[in-house]
KOLTORGU-860896 format. One record per residue: residue number from 0; residue in three letters; x negated, y, z negated of N, C-alpha, C in turn. Coordinates in nm, 4 decimals. Atoms other than C-alpha are relative to their C-alpha. Layout:
(NUM; ALA; (X; Y; Z); (X; Y; Z); (X; Y; Z));
...
END
This chain:
(0; UNK; (-0.0563; 0.1019; 0.0841); (-0.4501; 0.8632; -0.6749); (0.1511; -0.0001; 0.0244));
(1; UNK; (-0.1442; 0.0128; -0.0201); (-0.0960; 0.7312; -0.6298); (0.0544; -0.1078; -0.0933));
(2; UNK; (-0.0676; 0.0992; 0.0839); (0.1374; 0.5548; -0.8687); (0.0701; -0.1003; 0.0897));
(3; UNK; (-0.0679; 0.1043; -0.0768); (0.2697; 0.2230; -0.7369); (0.1436; -0.0084; -0.0500));
(4; UNK; (-0.1404; -0.0120; 0.0362); (0.6423; 0.2871; -0.7479); (0.0745; -0.1321; 0.0245));
(5; UNK; (-0.0811; 0.1214; -0.0156); (0.8873; -0.0019; -0.7973); (0.1306; 0.0261; 0.0739));
(6; UNK; (-0.1256; -0.0363; -0.0652); (1.1767; 0.1850; -0.6331); (-0.0134; -0.0160; 0.1517));
(7; UNK; (0.0090; 0.0290; -0.1429); (1.2116; 0.0334; -0.2843); (0.0623; 0.1121; 0.0820));
(8; UNK; (-0.0620; -0.1121; -0.0702); (1.4337; 0.3258; -0.1850); (-0.0986; 0.1130; 0.0257));
(9; UNK; (0.1035; -0.1025; -0.0175); (1.1307; 0.5520; -0.2259); (-0.1134; -0.0536; 0.0867));
(10; UNK; (0.1171; 0.0522; -0.0706); (0.8494; 0.3280; -0.1023); (0.0293; -0.0390; 0.1440));
(11; UNK; (-0.0358; 0.0401; -0.1366); (1.0392; 0.2127; 0.2091); (0.0793; 0.1085; 0.0733));
(12; UNK; (-0.0764; -0.1098; -0.0603); (1.1979; 0.5504; 0.2879); (-0.0596; 0.0416; 0.1342));
(13; UNK; (0.0455; -0.0534; -0.1282); (1.1800; 0.6925; 0.6366); (-0.0965; 0.1144; -0.0278));
(14; UNK; (0.0988; -0.1057; 0.0198); (0.8777; 0.9175; 0.6617); (-0.1207; -0.0432; -0.0821));
(15; UNK; (0.1166; 0.0521; 0.0730); (0.6518; 0.7078; 0.4366); (-0.0855; -0.0747; 0.1027));
(16; UNK; (0.0839; 0.0640; -0.1018); (0.3597; 0.6124; 0.6640); (-0.0221; -0.1485; -0.0275));
(17; UNK; (0.0192; 0.1446; 0.0125); (0.3114; 0.2415; 0.7304); (-0.1295; -0.0326; -0.0748));
(18; UNK; (0.1245; 0.0231; 0.0728); (-0.0456; 0.2687; 0.5955); (0.0210; 0.0096; -0.1513));
(19; UNK; (-0.0294; -0.0155; 0.1429); (0.0876; 0.3886; 0.2591); (0.0853; -0.1171; -0.0478));
(20; UNK; (-0.0840; 0.1150; 0.0365); (0.3580; 0.1199; 0.2537); (-0.0846; -0.1250; -0.0162));
(21; UNK; (0.0862; 0.1185; 0.0058); (0.0965; -0.1457; 0.3252); (-0.0855; 0.0003; -0.1255));
(22; UNK; (0.0810; -0.0111; 0.1217); (-0.1265; -0.0194; 0.0445); (0.0839; -0.0272; -0.1241));
(23; UNK; (-0.0899; 0.0240; 0.1132); (0.1702; -0.0243; -0.1944); (0.0310; -0.1487; -0.0119));
(24; UNK; (-0.0308; 0.1432; 0.0029); (0.2579; -0.3824; -0.0968); (-0.1179; -0.0803; -0.0553));
(25; UNK; (0.1193; 0.0694; 0.0507); (-0.1005; -0.4971; -0.1595); (-0.0160; 0.0277; -0.1497));
(26; UNK; (0.0132; -0.0357; 0.1419); (-0.1114; -0.3101; -0.4919); (0.1016; -0.0753; -0.0862));
(27; UNK; (-0.1017; 0.0744; 0.0753); (0.2159; -0.4698; -0.6067); (-0.0387; -0.1469; -0.0114));
(28; UNK; (0.0395; 0.1408; 0.0001); (0.0925; -0.8162; -0.5076); (-0.1130; -0.0258; -0.0994));
(29; UNK; (0.1151; 0.0123; 0.0906); (-0.2264; -0.7572; -0.7099); (0.0296; 0.0510; -0.1407));
(30; UNK; (-0.0444; -0.0487; 0.1316); (-0.0254; -0.6239; -1.0083); (-0.0700; 0.1286; -0.0427));
(31; UNK; (0.0613; -0.1299; 0.0296); (-0.1783; -0.2753; -0.9863); (0.1082; 0.1039; -0.0257));
(32; UNK; (-0.0918; -0.1102; 0.0270); (-0.0052; 0.0296; -1.1287); (-0.0372; 0.1258; 0.0763));
(33; UNK; (0.0499; -0.1189; -0.0684); (-0.2186; 0.2838; -0.9436); (-0.0827; -0.0396; 0.1220));
(34; UNK; (0.0893; 0.0124; -0.1151); (-0.3870; 0.3170; -0.6060); (-0.0972; 0.1161; -0.0106));
(35; UNK; (0.1050; -0.1020; 0.0091); (-0.7166; 0.5019; -0.6272); (-0.0703; 0.0052; 0.1350));
(36; UNK; (0.0619; -0.0149; -0.1315); (-0.8288; 0.6292; -0.2850); (-0.1448; 0.0409; -0.0206));
(37; UNK; (0.1413; -0.0265; 0.0226); (-1.2072; 0.6162; -0.2791); (-0.0790; -0.0415; 0.1236));
(38; UNK; (0.0754; 0.0302; -0.1225); (-1.4251; 0.6399; 0.0317); (-0.1180; -0.0920; -0.0283));
(39; UNK; (0.1120; 0.0869; 0.0353); (-1.6984; 0.4502; -0.1560); (0.0451; -0.1290; -0.0671));
(40; UNK; (-0.0526; 0.1184; 0.0669); (-1.4694; 0.1848; -0.3017); (0.0011; -0.1210; 0.0917));
(41; UNK; (-0.0041; 0.1228; -0.0796); (-1.4238; -0.1734; -0.1851); (0.1075; 0.0087; 0.1088));
(42; UNK; (-0.0957; 0.0055; -0.1097); (-1.2436; -0.2417; 0.1425); (0.0919; -0.1203; -0.0189));
(43; UNK; (-0.0966; 0.1091; 0.0020); (-0.9293; -0.4538; 0.1599); (0.0219; -0.0394; 0.1449));
(44; UNK; (-0.0004; 0.0442; -0.1393); (-0.9409; -0.6611; 0.4782); (0.1322; 0.0234; 0.0727));
(45; UNK; (-0.1289; -0.0113; -0.0674); (-0.5685; -0.6394; 0.5492); (0.0489; 0.1445; 0.0172));
(46; UNK; (-0.0379; -0.1406; -0.0146); (-0.5577; -0.2589; 0.5305); (-0.0904; 0.0691; 0.1006));
(47; UNK; (0.0829; -0.0717; -0.0971); (-0.6772; -0.0201; 0.8008); (-0.1099; 0.0792; -0.0704));
(48; UNK; (0.1136; -0.0771; 0.0525); (-1.0088; 0.1550; 0.7476); (-0.0240; 0.1177; 0.0934));
(49; UNK; (0.0233; -0.1222; -0.0778); (-1.0716; 0.5122; 0.8620); (-0.1240; 0.0701; -0.0519));
(50; UNK; (0.1046; -0.0911; 0.0435); (-1.3680; 0.7420; 0.8543); (0.0714; 0.1244; -0.0522));
(51; UNK; (-0.0622; -0.1215; 0.0537); (-1.2852; 1.0462; 0.6421); (0.0046; 0.1048; 0.1098));
(52; UNK; (-0.0185; -0.1022; -0.1018); (-1.1441; 1.3128; 0.8723); (0.0430; -0.0562; 0.1343));
(53; UNK; (-0.0373; 0.0622; -0.1262); (-1.0675; 1.0612; 1.1497); (0.1356; -0.0680; -0.0032));
(54; UNK; (-0.1294; 0.0652; 0.0101); (-0.7311; 0.9360; 1.0257); (0.0976; 0.0603; 0.0995));
(55; UNK; (-0.0984; -0.0523; -0.0948); (-0.4437; 0.9664; 1.2727); (0.0845; 0.1089; -0.0659));
(56; UNK; (-0.0800; -0.1125; 0.0506); (-0.2502; 1.2882; 1.2300); (0.1384; -0.0060; 0.0624));
(57; UNK; (-0.1366; -0.0079; -0.0511); (0.1245; 1.3253; 1.2631); (0.0526; 0.1395; -0.0263));
(58; UNK; (-0.0595; -0.1327; 0.0180); (0.3283; 1.6392; 1.2993); (0.1030; -0.0073; -0.1119));
(59; UNK; (-0.1006; -0.0005; 0.1085); (0.5442; 1.7388; 1.0001); (0.1396; 0.0049; 0.0554));
END
């Protein structure tokens, strides 16, 4: 679960993955306060879809 933050300095900060930014933008547009990550939930066509465990990995 993630809170949809209104602070652009946080949501657009370097290091925030583009997938998370995209989810935040969709959530704001839909007037959501929270993003609930659920592998069994509905899919949003404009967001990428991954199989659990297959998401791209980045080095810290």
